[in-house]
C-alpha positions as CSV (number, residue, x, y, z in Angstrom):
1,M,128.0,94.3,85.0
2,I,123.9,94.9,85.0
3,K,122.9,96.7,87.9
4,V,120.1,95.4,90.2
5,A,118.5,97.6,93.1
6,I,116.8,94.8,95.8
7,I,114.3,97.1,97.8
8,D,113.9,95.1,101.0
9,D,115.3,94.1,104.3
10,G,118.8,94.7,103.0
11,V,121.2,91.9,101.5
12,A,123.8,90.3,103.2
13,K,127.5,90.5,101.7
14,K,129.2,88.0,103.2
15,Y,126.6,85.0,101.5
16,L,127.2,87.1,97.5
17,C,131.7,86.6,97.7
18,D,132.7,89.0,95.2
19,T,129.5,90.5,94.1
20,P,129.7,94.3,93.8
21,I,127.2,95.2,96.3
22,K,125.9,99.0,97.6
23,S,124.3,99.2,100.5
24,F,122.1,101.9,102.1
25,K,119.2,102.2,104.3
26,I,116.1,105.1,104.7
27,D,115.9,107.3,107.7
28,Q,112.6,108.4,109.3
29,Y,112.8,111.8,107.1
30,N,112.6,108.9,104.2
31,N,116.9,110.1,103.2
32,F,118.9,107.4,102.3
33,H,122.4,106.6,103.7
34,E,125.1,104.4,103.0
35,C,125.2,101.3,105.8
36,E,127.0,98.1,106.6
37,S,126.0,95.1,104.8
38,E,123.3,92.8,106.4
39,K,124.9,89.9,108.7
40,E,122.4,86.9,108.3
41,I,120.7,85.6,105.2
42,N,117.3,87.1,105.1
43,H,114.7,87.7,102.5
44,A,116.8,90.4,100.7
45,T,119.4,88.1,100.6
46,Q,118.1,84.9,99.4
47,C,116.5,87.4,96.2
48,A,120.0,88.5,95.5
49,L,121.2,84.7,95.6
50,I,118.5,83.8,93.0
51,I,119.3,86.7,90.6
52,K,122.9,85.9,90.9
53,K,123.0,82.0,90.5
54,Y,120.7,82.0,87.2
55,F,122.9,85.6,86.2
56,S,126.3,86.2,87.3
57,Q,127.0,89.8,85.8
58,V,125.5,91.4,87.9
59,S,125.8,94.3,90.8
60,F,123.3,95.0,93.5
61,T,122.7,98.0,94.8
62,S,120.7,97.3,98.1
63,I,118.1,99.6,99.5
64,K,116.7,98.7,103.1
65,I,113.3,100.6,103.7
66,I,112.1,97.1,106.5
67,S,114.2,97.1,109.5
68,N,114.3,94.2,111.8
69,S,111.5,95.4,114.3
70,D,109.3,96.3,111.5
71,F,107.7,92.7,111.5
72,G,108.3,93.3,107.8
73,L,106.2,96.2,107.3
74,T,107.0,99.4,105.3
75,S,105.0,102.1,103.9
76,S,104.3,103.0,100.3
77,D,106.0,106.6,101.0
78,K,108.9,104.7,101.9
79,L,108.7,102.3,98.5
80,I,108.2,105.0,96.8
81,A,111.4,106.9,98.1
82,G,113.8,104.0,97.5
83,I,112.3,103.5,94.1
84,W,113.3,107.2,93.1
85,F,116.9,106.8,95.3
86,A,117.6,103.8,92.9
87,F,116.6,105.5,90.0
88,N,118.6,108.5,90.4
89,N,121.5,106.9,91.1
90,G,121.5,105.2,87.9
91,V,120.1,101.9,88.6
92,R,117.2,100.7,85.7
93,I,116.4,97.3,86.7
94,I,114.1,97.7,90.4
95,H,113.4,94.1,92.4
96,F,111.0,94.2,95.3
97,S,108.6,91.9,97.3
98,L,106.6,94.7,98.8
99,G,102.9,95.3,97.9
100,S,99.5,96.9,99.5
101,I,96.6,96.3,99.5
102,H,95.2,99.7,100.8
103,F,93.4,101.3,98.1
104,Q,94.3,105.2,99.2
105,E,97.9,104.3,98.3
106,R,97.4,103.4,94.9
107,K,97.3,106.5,93.2
108,K,100.5,107.6,94.3
109,L,102.1,104.1,93.4
110,L,100.8,104.2,90.2
111,S,101.8,108.0,89.2
112,C,105.1,107.0,90.3
113,I,105.7,103.6,88.7
114,N,104.5,105.0,85.4
115,F,106.2,107.8,85.1
116,L,109.9,106.1,86.0
117,T,108.8,103.2,83.5
118,A,107.9,105.7,80.7
119,H,111.5,107.1,81.4
120,G,113.0,103.6,81.5
121,A,113.1,101.6,84.6
122,I,112.0,98.5,85.3
123,F,109.8,97.2,87.9
124,I,109.7,93.7,89.1
125,S,107.4,92.6,91.6
126,P,106.2,89.1,93.2
127,S,102.0,88.7,93.5
128,S,100.6,88.4,96.8
129,N,101.0,84.9,98.0
130,T,97.2,85.2,99.1
131,N,95.8,85.8,95.5
132,N,94.5,89.5,96.8
133,I,94.8,92.3,94.4
134,T,97.8,94.3,95.7
135,F,99.9,97.7,94.3
136,P,102.3,97.8,92.5
137,A,102.4,94.6,91.6
138,V,98.8,94.6,89.9
139,F,100.1,97.9,87.6
140,S,100.3,97.0,84.1
141,S,104.1,98.9,84.4
142,V,105.3,96.0,86.3
143,I,106.1,92.7,85.6
144,S,104.6,90.5,88.3
145,V,104.9,86.7,88.8
146,E,103.9,83.9,91.0
147,T,105.1,80.7,91.8
148,L,104.4,77.5,89.6
149,D,103.5,74.7,92.3
150,V,106.7,72.1,93.2
151,D,107.9,69.8,90.5
152,H,111.0,67.8,91.0
153,D,111.3,68.3,87.3
154,I,111.7,72.2,88.1
155,I,112.9,72.9,91.3
156,D,116.3,74.3,90.9
157,T,116.0,75.6,87.3
158,N,114.9,79.0,86.3
159,Y,111.8,77.7,84.4
160,Y,108.8,79.9,83.8
161,I,106.0,80.3,81.8
162,Y,103.8,83.1,80.3
163,N,100.4,83.4,82.2
164,N,98.6,84.5,79.1
165,S,94.9,84.4,80.4
166,Y,93.3,87.0,82.3
167,N,93.8,87.1,86.1
168,F,92.3,89.5,88.7
169,T,95.9,90.1,89.5
170,N,97.2,90.5,86.8
171,T,100.4,88.3,86.8
172,D,102.2,88.3,83.8
173,F,104.6,85.0,84.7
174,A,104.9,82.2,86.7
175,A,108.5,80.6,87.7
176,N,110.1,78.0,89.7
177,S,110.8,79.5,93.5
178,V,112.9,76.6,95.0
179,H,116.5,76.9,94.6
180,Q,119.0,76.0,96.0
181,I,121.2,78.5,97.0
182,G,123.7,77.5,99.8
183,D,125.0,74.1,100.7
184,L,125.3,71.8,104.1
185,S,127.1,73.9,106.0
186,D,125.5,77.4,105.6
187,D,122.1,78.5,107.5
188,L,119.7,78.2,104.5
189,L,120.4,74.9,101.5
190,F,117.0,75.6,99.3
191,T,114.6,78.6,99.5
192,K,110.5,78.1,100.2
193,Q,107.9,77.6,97.9
194,S,107.0,81.8,97.4
195,N,106.1,84.0,95.2
196,S,109.0,86.1,96.5
197,F,111.2,83.9,95.0
198,A,109.5,83.2,92.1
199,A,110.3,86.4,90.8
200,P,114.1,87.0,90.9
201,V,113.7,84.2,88.3
202,I,112.7,86.7,85.9
203,T,114.8,89.6,87.3
204,S,117.9,87.5,85.7
205,Y,116.2,87.0,82.8
206,I,115.8,90.5,82.4
207,C,119.3,91.5,83.0
208,N,120.5,88.7,80.1
209,I,117.9,90.7,78.0
210,I,119.2,94.2,78.8
211,K,122.9,93.0,78.7
212,E,122.1,91.8,75.0
213,N,120.2,94.5,74.0
214,P,120.7,97.4,76.8
215,N,118.3,100.0,74.4
216,L,114.8,97.7,74.8
217,T,111.7,99.7,75.9
218,F,109.9,98.4,78.9
219,L,107.5,96.4,76.5
220,Q,110.1,95.0,74.2
221,I,111.7,93.7,77.3
222,K,107.8,92.0,78.3
223,Q,108.2,90.8,74.5
224,A,111.4,89.0,74.6
225,L,110.3,87.6,78.1
226,I,107.7,85.9,76.8
227,K,109.1,84.3,73.7
228,K,111.8,83.2,76.1
229,A,109.0,81.3,78.2
230,F,109.0,77.7,78.1
231,N,105.0,77.4,76.7
232,Y,105.6,80.5,74.3
233,T,104.2,79.2,70.8
234,E,104.1,81.5,68.0
235,G,101.3,83.7,67.9
236,I,100.7,83.5,71.5
237,E,99.2,86.4,73.2
238,S,101.4,89.4,73.3
239,P,101.6,91.2,77.0
240,K,98.2,92.3,78.2
241,Q,97.0,96.0,77.8
242,Y,95.4,96.8,80.3
243,L,94.9,100.8,80.1
244,D,96.4,102.2,83.4
245,W,99.8,103.0,82.2
246,I,99.7,106.1,81.1
247,S,102.0,108.7,82.3
248,E,101.9,112.3,80.2
249,S,100.1,112.5,77.4
250,I,98.6,114.5,74.3
251,I,94.9,114.2,73.3
252,I,94.3,114.8,69.4
253,T,90.9,115.0,69.2
254,K,88.6,114.9,66.1
255,R,85.6,115.6,67.5
256,R,83.8,117.5,70.0
257,F,85.4,117.3,73.4
258,Q,85.0,116.7,76.3
259,N,87.7,118.7,78.7
260,Y,87.9,116.2,81.8
261,D,90.9,119.2,84.3
262,N,92.3,117.8,86.8
263,L,90.1,114.7,86.4
264,Y,92.2,112.3,84.5
265,Y,94.7,109.7,86.3
266,F,97.5,111.0,84.1
267,S,99.2,114.2,83.2
268,M,97.3,115.8,80.5
269,K,99.7,118.1,78.8
270,E,97.7,119.5,76.1
271,I,94.8,118.8,73.6
272,I,95.0,119.5,70.1
273,T,91.9,119.7,67.5
274,I,92.3,119.0,64.3
275,S,90.4,117.3,61.2
276,V,93.3,114.9,60.5
277,I,96.4,113.3,60.9
278,S,98.7,115.5,58.6
279,E,102.5,116.0,58.3
280,T,102.3,119.6,59.7
281,L,100.3,117.8,63.1
282,L,103.2,114.7,63.2
283,E,105.9,117.8,63.0
284,T,104.2,119.9,65.5
285,L,104.4,116.6,68.2
286,S,108.0,116.0,67.2
287,T,108.9,119.5,68.1
288,K,107.1,119.7,71.5
289,K,109.3,121.3,74.7
290,Y,107.8,119.5,77.0
291,Y,107.9,115.4,77.8
292,Y,104.7,113.3,76.7
293,D,105.0,109.8,76.5
294,T,101.4,109.0,75.0
295,I,99.4,110.3,72.1
296,I,95.3,109.5,72.7
297,V,93.4,109.7,69.4
298,E,89.6,110.8,69.8
299,T,87.1,110.9,66.6
300,D,84.2,108.9,65.6
301,E,85.7,107.1,62.6
302,N,83.6,104.3,61.4
303,C,86.5,103.0,58.8
304,E,88.6,100.4,59.7
305,E,91.5,101.5,56.9
306,A,91.0,104.8,57.8
307,V,92.1,104.1,61.6
308,R,95.0,102.0,60.4
309,E,96.0,104.9,58.1
310,D,96.5,107.3,61.3
311,I,97.8,104.6,63.5
312,E,100.6,103.9,60.5
313,K,101.0,107.6,60.2
314,L,101.5,107.9,64.3
315,I,104.2,105.5,64.4
316,S,106.7,108.1,62.8
317,T,106.9,110.3,66.6
318,N,107.7,106.3,69.2
319,K,105.2,106.9,71.4
320,N,102.2,104.9,72.7
321,I,99.3,105.4,70.7
322,V,96.0,104.9,71.9
323,Y,93.1,105.4,69.5
324,I,89.8,105.7,70.0
325,S,86.8,105.6,67.0
326,N,83.8,103.6,66.4
327,V,85.6,101.1,65.0
328,K,85.4,97.6,67.0
329,S,89.0,96.6,68.5
330,I,91.6,95.7,65.4
331,T,95.4,94.5,65.6
332,I,97.8,96.2,64.5
333,N,100.3,93.6,63.6
334,V,103.3,95.8,63.1
335,Q,107.6,96.1,64.8
336,Y,106.8,99.0,67.3
337,P,108.5,99.4,70.9
338,Y,105.8,101.1,72.6
339,Y,101.9,100.1,72.9
340,I,99.5,100.2,70.2
341,Y,96.0,100.4,72.0
342,T,92.7,100.7,69.6
343,L,89.1,101.2,71.6
344,P,86.6,99.7,72.0
345,L,88.4,96.3,73.1
346,S,87.4,92.8,72.7
347,F,86.4,91.4,75.7
348,N,86.8,87.4,75.0
349,W,88.1,86.5,78.2
350,L,84.7,88.3,80.2
351,T,82.3,85.8,77.3
352,S,84.4,82.8,78.7
353,M,84.0,83.5,82.4
354,P,81.2,81.5,83.7
355,P,77.7,82.5,85.1
356,C,77.8,84.0,88.3
357,S,76.8,81.2,91.2
358,F,77.1,83.0,94.3
359,E,75.8,86.3,96.2
360,I,77.5,89.5,95.4
361,D,78.5,90.5,99.0
362,E,78.6,94.3,98.4
363,P,75.9,96.4,97.4
364,L,75.4,96.9,93.7
365,I,74.5,100.8,93.0
366,C,73.3,101.3,89.1
367,I,73.5,105.1,88.6
368,N,71.9,105.4,84.6
369,V,73.2,108.6,83.5
370,D,71.6,110.8,80.7
371,K,74.8,112.5,79.8
372,V,77.9,110.7,78.4
373,T,80.0,113.9,79.5
374,M,78.7,113.9,83.1
375,A,80.3,110.7,83.9
376,A,83.6,111.2,84.8
377,P,83.5,113.9,86.7
378,L,80.4,112.2,88.6
379,I,82.5,108.7,89.2
380,C,85.3,111.3,91.2
381,L,83.3,112.9,92.7
382,L,81.3,110.4,94.3
383,Q,84.9,108.1,94.3
384,Q,86.2,110.7,96.5
385,Q,83.4,110.8,98.6
386,F,83.2,107.6,99.8
387,E,87.0,107.1,100.1
388,N,86.9,109.9,103.0
389,Q,84.9,107.4,104.6
390,S,86.8,104.7,103.9
391,Y,85.2,102.9,101.5
392,N,87.0,101.3,98.7
393,T,84.7,101.4,95.6
394,L,84.5,99.6,92.2
395,I,83.7,101.5,89.2
396,L,82.3,99.8,85.6
397,S,80.6,101.4,83.0
398,D,79.7,101.4,79.7
399,I,80.8,104.9,78.8
400,L,83.8,104.6,77.2
401,D,85.2,108.3,78.3
402,T,85.4,106.7,81.4
403,F,88.7,105.3,81.1
404,Y,90.5,108.8,81.5
405,V,89.4,108.0,85.6
406,Q,90.2,104.4,85.9
407,S,86.7,103.0,85.5
408,D,86.2,99.2,84.6
409,Y,84.6,99.9,81.0
410,F,82.4,96.6,79.4
411,P,80.3,97.7,76.4
412,P,76.8,98.6,76.4
413,N,75.2,95.3,74.7
414,Y,77.9,93.1,77.4
415,Y,75.3,94.0,80.2
416,D,72.3,92.4,78.1
417,S,74.1,89.5,76.7
418,Y,76.8,88.5,79.2
419,Y,75.2,90.2,82.4
420,E,75.9,87.1,84.4
421,Q,79.2,87.4,83.7
422,I,79.5,90.6,84.4
423,L,78.4,89.8,87.6
424,Y,81.0,86.8,88.2
425,Y,83.6,89.2,87.7
426,I,82.4,92.2,89.8
427,G,82.2,89.4,92.8
428,C,85.6,87.9,91.9
429,K,86.9,91.7,91.7
430,D,85.2,92.8,95.4
431,K,86.7,89.6,97.2
432,L,90.6,89.8,95.7
433,G,90.7,93.9,95.9
434,L,88.7,93.9,98.9
435,Y,86.1,96.3,97.7
436,D,83.3,97.8,100.0
437,L,80.5,98.8,97.4
438,N,80.3,98.5,93.3
439,L,78.8,101.7,91.4
440,I,77.9,101.0,87.8
441,F,77.5,103.6,85.6
442,L,75.3,103.2,82.4
443,H,73.9,105.8,79.2
444,K,71.9,103.1,78.1
445,P,69.5,101.2,80.3
446,H,69.7,97.7,81.1
447,N,66.8,95.9,83.0
448,T,68.2,92.5,83.2
449,F,70.8,93.8,84.7
450,A,69.6,96.8,87.1
451,K,67.1,93.7,88.6
452,K,70.6,92.3,90.1
453,C,71.2,95.9,91.4
454,D,70.6,96.9,95.2
455,I,69.6,100.3,93.8
456,V,68.5,101.8,90.6
457,L,68.7,105.4,90.4
458,D,67.6,107.7,86.9
459,L,69.9,110.5,86.8
460,D,69.1,113.8,85.0
461,I,71.9,116.2,85.1
462,Q,71.3,119.9,83.9
463,D,74.3,122.4,84.7
464,S,75.5,120.3,87.5
465,I,72.0,119.7,89.2
466,C,71.3,116.1,89.8
467,C,67.1,114.9,89.7
468,F,66.6,111.4,90.2
469,S,64.3,109.4,92.4
470,I,64.7,106.7,94.8
471,N,62.3,104.7,97.0
472,N,59.6,106.5,95.2
473,C,60.7,109.6,96.2
474,S,61.9,112.6,93.6
475,Y,65.0,114.8,94.7
476,T,67.0,117.5,93.0
477,M,69.9,118.9,94.5
478,D,73.1,120.1,93.8
479,I,75.9,117.5,92.4
480,N,78.1,117.7,95.4
481,V,75.0,116.8,97.9
482,F,74.2,114.4,95.9
483,C,77.3,112.4,96.1
484,N,76.7,113.0,100.0
485,F,73.1,111.7,99.7
486,L,74.1,108.7,97.9
487,T,77.3,108.2,100.6
488,N,75.3,108.5,103.5
489,Q,72.8,105.8,101.9
490,F,75.8,103.0,103.3
491,D,76.9,103.8,106.9
492,K,79.8,101.5,107.4
493,E,79.5,99.0,110.2
494,E,82.3,98.8,113.1
């Protein structure tokens, strides 16, 4: 039997015949207690029936965090509690149909999901039916699913395809969602078309994949799903690698390193300064007493062959690898159960976007920074200041190091050659992610792009003192005061 946890409104056992089910519900203190099964067919029961339809050797842990009086609503704290409860009770496959559009909940959900994925959990979630960016479905550590259009040829089948093109909701797969789960004597005969009833199809496939090989990593399971997709062809793009999946990392640097202290979106365990990737280093990495899932290498290397040699050495660690160099994104053709991610990236998906043909409703603030090392701290300070005033801020940058603090990075030349596509990207993401304003941090001036912005600041930072001009007035102030100053330029309308 393969164990699956369904975190939802509770599974009704009577509709699942002899399928083993343990039922739990959450209390006001986010503790869980064993409870009676639900009586009527509901959302969670329909999801369970679809999984069982396509994979019969399953047992369910039903985790109820939505009560009948909650109108389908719950909190991120309850979802996190449910996730931990499932994992601590030995359930690796965790299925939920819950998501949040509230940006304040992103960080804690991302931290929880990334940590448990690194320790073997597999998360499946439908994307938003409204096409909004929702958490945690948008995370790379979650396998996200949307419905296919109704087609009589695929109704009541486990048909699905891989979504190998860029999409703002980071949806991995699209599956049939119309399934016969009862007969004429039952309350419900077919499920309706919905992302919620597409996701269980993928969960059933994951059960089968794990049954065949229980030791596969998250990335290997994603790759197996791609190969089973009905649109799979040899050479199809591998799983999309958005750099949001790091949980705990060691940073190896071959250059002068800027320590961003507690600003990383992940847990930074240690910084090791070296000149070469040696056998001694590899031995040191293998004997660390603490857990880490990712090795980040920083170097000014310009030789592609040297980058390949370093990565080939690091493969022996069986860790995710992020390699930052001056070499453009390269492909490492090896069978490896973890991520290998070379920076800077190729952004072919951006160049294929159309030019922006609509007005961007939210403010565009361009900040030209003279010191690359100040960009990440400034981003964090500004983002926090805006968040304190309930602003959801989209951050873009041409400074590679800012990926540490979750900015959307595009190479400097893109702000000249593809500025219309970047504006299209910003406009779409603003709408789908419900952003309130846009901050663009640039190290090199891009005059054409700057003309499209509402405010352009040339910022000079010396020892935490900011010097800048705005509206023909010059200012000098502490960096924290500057953050407050900029925040106050946008009083949110009630």
